[in-house]
N, C-alpha and C positions, 0 to 999 in steps of 0.2 A: 475213414468215413467222411469223405468229402462233403456229402450232403449236410451233415450236422454242422460242419464248420462254415459252410456257405450260409446256413440259416443264422448262425451266430454272427457271422461277419456282416450280414445285411442289417443287423440290429445295432451295430456299433454307432456311437454318437461322436466319438473323437478319434483322432489319428492314433492316440495312445491305446485306446481300446482295440482298434484295428490291428495295431502292432502286436498286442498281447495275443490276440486270437491267432494271427499268422505265426507267431513264435511257437505257440503250442502245437499248431499243425505241423510245422517243420520238424519239431523234436519228438513227436509221437511215432511209435512203430506203425507201419502200414501193413494192411492185409489186402489180398486181392478181392475186388468187388465183382469180378468177372462172372456174369450170369446171374448174380443175385438180384439185380433189378428186375429181370424177366421173371425170376422165381417169385419175387415179392408181388409182382403184378398178378401172377397166376394164383398164388395163395390168397391174396386179397380178394380177387374176383370169386374164387371158389367158396370163400367163407363170407362173402358179402360184407367185408369190413367197411367198405365205403358207406354202406347204409347205417353202420354203427358210428360213423363220424371219424373213422380211422383213415388217415391219408396214406399216400404211397410212401412217404419218407418213414412214417412209423412202421409200416409193413416191412420196408427194407431193413430198418433197424432190428426188427424181430428176426427176420431171416438171417441177417448178418450174425447176430449173437448166437443163434441156433447152429449156424454152419460152423462157427469157430468155438462152440461150447464156452461162450463167455457169459458173464453175469450182466444182467440188465438192471441198471439203477435208474429209476424214474419215479416221479410223482404224478405223471400223466395217467389219470384214471381210465381213459379209453385204452391206452396202450397196456396198462396193467390188466384190463379185462380180457384182452386177447392173448396176453402172454401167459396167464395162468392156465394150467390144464383144466379143461371142463370135465365135470364128473357126470 
């Protein structure tokens, strides 16, 4: 999930923090992101997530975890609101 690490990386304040982020990135298993950005854009647009304050990276995260049947751990209330099934 390159987008997550880029977001983390741009917030680093020291070379040590930068090094830690890059080390985690290099050691984590990778999954294909092919086509998921387009899917995230489509799902976001069809559900008007942008109007709910949900950005493309959050839409991508949700599509990624759904595609690979992963768990999503977040404290982001906007992301939680779209991740939970609507009744």
